[in-house]
Every structure is written in C-alpha cells, then in structure tokens.
N, C-alpha and C positions, 0 to 999 in steps of 0.2 A: 566628533562631529561623525565620525563614522559610526559608533555605536548608537548613536540618537537615529540614525537615517535606519540602520539595520533593526530596532526595534521599532520603528514606525512602519516599516514594511511588513514585522512578524505582525505586529499588531492589525494591521490590516488586511493581512491571508487569514488570520484566525476571523477577524471578522465577517470578511467575506464567503470564507469557506463555509458559517457558520448558517449564515443567511443562504446561501445554494443549496446545502442540504436540507433544510427546514423545507425549501419550498419545493423539493422534487416529490412528483406525484410517487405511493406506491406503486404504478406499471412500471415505472421506469427504475425501479430499484436492482431489478436482476440485472438487465443488461449493462448500469454503472458497474455492479460490483463485477461483472466478466471485465468490463476495461480496466478496474483499479488491477484485478488477479493480473492481466496482462502485465502492465506497468511494475507489478511487485515482480514479476518474472524480469523485466530488462533489469531491475533491482539485484536481483540475483547475480543475474552473469556480470552486470559492474563489478560486484562484491567478489566474485569468483577472482575476477582480474587484479581487484585490491588485494584480496588474501596472496595471492600467488604472486606479489609484485618481487619479495624477497629485498627489499631496499633497507628498510628499517624493521625491527624487530616490533615495534609498538602498531608497525600498519599492518602486519600480519595478524596480531590479535585483533585491531578492531575490524579487519578483512574477515577474518572467521566469525567474528561477534555477526558481523551485518550480514554473512550469507546463514546462520542459522535464524537471527530475527527475519529476514526476509522469506527463508522458507517457510518458517511458522505462518508468516502472513498469507503465502499463498496457497498453501493447504486449507489455512483456516476458510481462506475466502472461497477456496474450490466447495470444501463442504457446508460454508451456509448458501453457496449457489444452489447448491444438490439441493439442500433441503427447502431453498425457497421455490423452487420448481418442481418439486416433488407436492407442494402444495396447490398445483394448478390441474394435476391429474386426476383422474377421475378414479373413485375407491372402488370401482370393481376391476380393473384393470392393473 
C-alpha cells in the first residue's frame, strides 16, 4: 500500500510541476532561477553534513555524490541566471 501511495505522490508532483512551469511567464524566470539556486545551496549544506556523518561508508559516498551534483546545479544555475540578466542589458554598456 505504501508503494502505491508514494507512486501516486510522485506522479502528482510531476504533473503539478509540469503544469506550473509551463504557465510561468518569461519575466518571472530569472527570479525563480535565483530562488532555485538558493534552495540548491541549502541542499549543498545538507549534503556536506551527510558526507561528514562518518557512520556508514555508503552514506559517505552518497553524501559526496550529493555534494558534487548539488554544486554543479548551483554553479550552472548561477551561470544561466547571469546569462539571462545579460540579455536585459543595453548593448552599448
């Protein structure tokens, strides 16, 4: 029963996420990207605490992978945000 319930929640979140993203106007993409970067920064902090836990080898490996992937997400998000903000600057300045 629990697997069915969790699968239902996953499918519902995928559907709601898709519907939400498709309805966001272009002017809101930059602020939403900045907010997503802040959330990913929190993920990095949580991953570092998991990686430094030291209880199990598997937790250390998963924590290190989480730090790497979350860091890639943060850096990539900031690069995309910077590029999007550069589109709003005037060409002469």
